C-alpha positions in Angstrom: 27.7 -23.2 -22.2 24.1 -24.1 -21.0 23.0 -27.4 -21.2 20.6 -28.4 -24.2 17.5 -30.0 -22.9 15.9 -30.7 -26.2 16.7 -30.5 -29.9 14.3 -29.8 -32.8 13.4 -33.2 -33.7 12.5 -34.2 -30.1 9.3 -33.4 -27.8 9.6 -30.7 -25.4 9.8 -32.3 -21.8 7.4 -30.1 -19.8 9.0 -30.7 -16.5 12.6 -29.6 -18.0 10.9 -26.4 -19.6 9.3 -25.4 -16.6 12.6 -25.5 -14.8 14.2 -23.7 -17.7 11.5 -21.0 -17.3 12.1 -21.0 -13.6 15.7 -19.6 -13.9 14.2 -16.2 -15.0 14.2 -14.2 -11.7 10.7 -12.7 -11.2 8.8 -11.2 -8.6 5.7 -12.3 -7.0 2.3 -11.1 -7.5 -1.4 -11.7 -6.1 -4.0 -10.9 -8.7 -7.2 -10.1 -7.3 -11.0 -9.4 -8.7 -14.5 -9.9 -7.7 -16.7 -12.8 -9.0 -20.2 -12.3 -10.1 -21.6 -12.2 -6.8 -19.0 -9.8 -5.5 -16.9 -12.2 -3.7 -13.1 -11.3 -3.6 -11.0 -13.8 -5.4 -7.3 -14.1 -5.6 -4.3 -16.1 -6.7 -0.5 -15.9 -6.5 1.1 -15.5 -9.9 4.7 -14.5 -11.0 3.8 -14.0 -15.0 3.6 -10.3 -14.7 4.9 -7.8 -17.4 4.7 -4.2 -18.0 3.4 -3.7 -21.7 2.7 0.2 -22.4 2.9 3.5 -21.1 0.7 5.2 -23.5 -1.8 3.8 -23.0 -0.9 2.4 -19.5 -0.9 -1.2 -20.0 0.4 -4.5 -18.2 -0.4 -8.2 -18.4 -0.5 -11.4 -16.3 -1.2 -14.9 -17.2 -4.0 -16.9 -15.4 -3.9 -20.6 -15.8 -7.0 -22.5 -16.8 -6.7 -25.1 -14.2 -6.9 -22.2 -11.3 -9.9 -22.3 -9.3 -10.2 -18.5 -9.9 -9.8 -18.8 -13.5 -13.8 -18.3 -14.2 -13.6 -15.0 -12.0 -10.9 -13.7 -14.0 -12.3 -14.5 -17.4 -15.9 -12.8 -16.6 -14.6 -9.8 -14.4 -14.4 -6.4 -16.3 -11.4 -5.6 -13.9 -8.7 -6.8 -11.9 -5.8 -5.9 -9.6 -2.2 -6.8 -9.5 -0.6 -6.7 -6.2 3.4 -7.0 -6.2 4.5 -8.4 -2.8 7.6 -7.3 -0.6 10.2 -9.5 1.0 8.0 -9.9 4.1 5.1 -11.3 2.4 6.0 -14.9 2.0 3.2 -15.8 4.1 0.7 -13.8 1.7 2.0 -15.6 -1.1 1.6 -19.1 0.3 -2.1 -18.0 1.3 -3.0 -17.1 -2.1 -1.2 -19.9 -3.6 -3.4 -22.4 -1.6 -7.1 -23.4 -1.9 -8.0 -21.6 1.3 -11.7 -20.2 1.1 -10.7 -17.4 3.4 -7.6 -16.0 1.7 -8.6 -12.3 2.3 -9.3 -12.8 6.4 -5.6 -12.3 7.1 -4.7 -9.3 4.9 -5.4 -5.9 4.7 -7.5 -4.9 1.6 -9.6 -2.0 0.3 -11.1 -0.8 -3.0 -9.7 2.3 -4.8 -11.1 2.6 -8.4 -12.5 -0.6 -9.9 -13.6 -2.2 -7.0 -11.1 -5.1 -7.3 -9.7 -5.8 -4.0 -6.2 -3.9 -3.3 -3.8 -5.4 -0.9 -2.8 -2.3 0.9 0.3 -3.5 2.5 1.8 -4.8 -0.7 5.2 -3.2 -2.3 3.1 -1.9 -5.3 -0.5 -2.4 -6.5 -2.1 -1.6 -10.1 -5.8 -1.4 -10.2 -6.9 -2.2 -13.9 -9.7 -2.4 -16.2 -9.5 -5.5 -18.7 -8.2 -4.2 -22.2 -7.6 -7.5 -24.0 -7.9 -11.3 -23.2 -5.9 -13.6 -25.3 -6.4 -17.3 -25.2 -2.8 -18.9 -25.2 -2.5 -22.8 -24.4 -3.2 -23.7 -21.0 -3.3 -20.0 -19.8 -5.2 -17.0 -20.7 -3.1 -13.7 -21.2 -4.9 -11.0 -19.3 -4.1 -7.4 -20.4 -5.0 -4.7 -17.9 -5.2 -0.8 -18.5 -4.0 0.7 -15.5 -6.7 3.2 -13.8 -4.6 3.9 -10.3 -1.6 2.5 -8.7 0.6 3.0 -5.6 4.1 2.0 -4.5 6.5 1.8 -1.5 10.0 1.8 -0.8 10.2 -1.7 0.5 12.3 -4.4 -1.2 10.6 -6.9 -3.4 9.9 -10.5 -2.8 11.8 -12.4 -5.5 11.2 -15.8 -7.1 13.7 -18.2 -8.9 14.3 -21.9 -9.4 11.0 -22.5 -7.7 11.7 -20.6 -4.5 12.1 -17.4 -3.0 15.1 -15.1 -3.5 16.2 -12.0 -1.9 16.7 -8.7 -3.8 19.3 -6.5 -2.3 19.4 -2.6 -2.4 16.3 -2.3 -4.5 16.2 1.5 -4.4 18.4 3.8 -6.5 19.5 7.2 -5.1 16.7 9.9 -5.3 13.8 7.2 -5.8 10.7 8.7 -4.0 8.9 6.4 -1.4 5.6 7.3 -2.6 3.6 8.1 -5.7 1.6 11.8 -5.5 1.0 12.1 -1.8 3.0 11.2 1.3 0.6 10.1 4.1 1.5 11.5 7.5 0.0 10.7 10.9 -0.6 12.9 14.0 -0.6 10.1 16.5 -1.4 11.0 20.2 -1.2 9.1 23.3 -2.4 11.0 26.3 -0.6 14.3 26.1 2.4 13.0 23.9 2.7 13.1 20.0 4.6 10.4 18.2 7.5 11.5 16.0 9.8 9.4 13.9 13.4 9.9 13.4 14.6 11.1 10.0 18.0 9.2 10.5 19.8 12.7 10.1 19.1 14.0 13.5 15.7 15.4 12.9 12.2 14.4 13.7 9.3 14.0 11.2 5.6 12.4 11.4 5.4 8.6 11.1 4.1 7.9 7.4 2.0 5.0 5.9 1.1 3.8 2.5 -2.5 3.8 3.3 -4.5 6.9 3.1 -6.9 5.9 5.8 -6.3 3.5 8.8 -8.5 1.4 10.6 -7.7 -0.1 14.0 -4.2 -1.4 12.8 -1.8 0.9 10.9 1.1 -0.4 9.0 3.7 2.4 9.1 6.4 2.4 6.3 9.0 1.0 8.3 7.0 -2.4 8.4 5.9 -2.2 12.0 2.1 -1.9 13.1 0.2 0.3 15.3 -3.1 -0.2 16.9 -5.3 2.9 17.0 -8.9 4.0 18.0 -10.2 3.7 14.4 -13.2 6.0 15.0 -10.8 8.8 16.2 -8.8 9.0 12.9 -9.8 11.9 10.5 -8.2 13.9 7.9 -6.4 17.0 9.3 -4.1 18.8 6.6 -3.3 18.7 2.9 -0.4 20.5 1.6 2.7 20.8 -0.5 6.3 21.2 0.3 7.8 22.2 -3.1 6.9 21.5 -6.8 9.5 19.0 -7.2 8.2 16.9 -3.9 5.1 15.0 -3.4 2.2 16.6 -1.4 1.3 15.6 2.2 -2.0 14.1 3.6 -1.9 14.3 7.1 -4.6 12.2 9.5 -4.9 12.9 13.1 -5.4 9.5 15.1 -5.0 8.3 18.6 -3.2 5.2 20.1 -5.5 2.4 21.4 -5.3 2.4 25.2 -4.1 -1.1 25.4 -1.2 -0.4 23.2 0.0 2.7 24.9 2.3 0.9 27.4 3.6 -1.1 24.3 7.3 -1.0 23.4 7.6 1.3 20.4 9.4 0.1 17.0 12.8 1.6 16.6 13.3 5.2 15.5 9.7 6.3 16.9 9.4 8.4 20.2 6.6 10.1 21.8 7.1 13.7 22.7 5.0 15.9 25.2 2.7 18.0 23.1 3.7 21.2 24.8 7.6 20.5 24.1 7.6 19.3 20.5 11.4 19.6 19.1 10.4 22.3 16.5 14.0 23.1 15.9 14.6 19.5 14.8 11.7 19.3 12.4 13.5 19.8 9.0 10.6 21.7 6.9 8.9 25.2 7.6 5.6 23.5 6.4 5.8 20.6 8.8 6.6 23.0 11.8 3.8 25.4 11.0 1.2 22.6 10.6 2.4 21.2 14.0 2.3 24.5 15.7 -1.1 25.0 14.4 -2.1 21.5 15.5 -1.2 22.2 19.1 -3.0 25.6 19.2 -6.1 23.9 18.1 -5.8 21.0 20.3 -5.8 23.6 23.1 -8.9 25.0 21.9 -10.6 21.7 21.2 -11.5 23.3 17.5 -9.8 21.4 14.9 -9.5 22.6 11.1 -9.0 20.9 8.0 -6.2 22.9 6.0 -6.1 22.9 2.2 -3.2 24.6 0.6 -3.6 27.3 -1.8 -1.5 29.8 -3.5 -2.9 32.8 -1.3 -1.8 31.2 2.1 -4.4 28.3 2.4 -7.9 27.6 3.7 -9.0 26.3 7.0 -12.4 24.9 7.6 -13.2 24.6 11.4 -14.8 21.4 13.1 -16.7 22.4 16.3 -17.9 19.7 18.7 -17.3 16.1 19.2 -17.3 13.7 16.6 -20.6 11.8 16.2 -21.6 8.6 14.6 -23.2 9.3 11.2 -26.6 7.3 11.6 -27.8 9.1 14.7 -27.0 12.4 13.2 -28.9 11.4 9.9 -31.8 10.4 12.0 -32.2 13.9 13.9 
C-alpha cells in the first residue's frame, strides 16, 4: 500500500505533494512563443496533455513565476515541442535563464510563427483556444494548426530525473505524417544512399522539409551541406496507403566530403547506382530521371498526377534573387 503523506484534517505539504506528482512518468516538452516585439521565448515543461481530436486541442501549464510567463499570457499562439531521448541538453537549456536559448537549436516557423524546434520528437503549432487561471499556474489550451512527428524514442521524466522509454514504436507505425522527406545528396560524382536494413538502398530522409547548412537525418546524425545548392526536385506518391515523397537535391560541403559517414550510409557513383536493390519503382524511376537530367545539366521539378505527371524544367545556373530582381 502506498504511504499516506497527508490526512484530510492536516495541511498538504507542498514538497511531498510535488514528489507525489513526480511519480507520474511524463514526457518533456519545450513550449515556445513570440513576445510583443517578435523575440522568441521558450521554457521547458512536462505538464502537457492531449485534450480533444475534434476540435484538435491540447494543453500545457505555465507557471506564473516563469520569466516567459508574460509572453505566454499575451501571445495569440504558441508551440509545444516534445523532446526525444537525445535532447537532455535542450531540456536543460530551456529550463535555464539563459538569454540565448535559441542559439543552440535548429528552429523554424510553420503556421502561426511560433518557433518550432525542428529536430524534436514531435511538434504542435497552436493558436490559443482558452486560458484558465489555476492557482500558481495558467492552463493554456491550444488548438492545433499544424504538427509533425518522427520515429525517435521520447525523453521521459520521473521522480525529478530523466527516464528512458524502451521500444516506443508499435509495428506498422509510420515515421512521418503526410510526407517523407528524402535527399539526393551529391559529393563530386557520387550520390549518397541509405541502407533499408533489408539488403536494399533508399535515399537518406530527414524531418525537415528544407535544410540549411546542417541537415539532421532521421538516424540522428548530421550532414553538412552547401545550403544555397539545395532545391526541391520531385513530389510524388508511392501508394494510396503510404505517405507521399518530397525529394530535395543537395550537395555535401567540401570540408565534409572526406569525413567518415554515419553507419548505413554509402556513396555510389552516379553512373553505377544499384537500381536492382532500390525497393520501389517510383524511386528507381526518379533516380534514372535525375541521372539523365544531371548529365544534360537541366533539372526539372516533377509533380505526380493521375495521367503520368508533369515536369517543369529549370535551365541555367541558380542565381541569387536580389541581383535577378534588380535586372
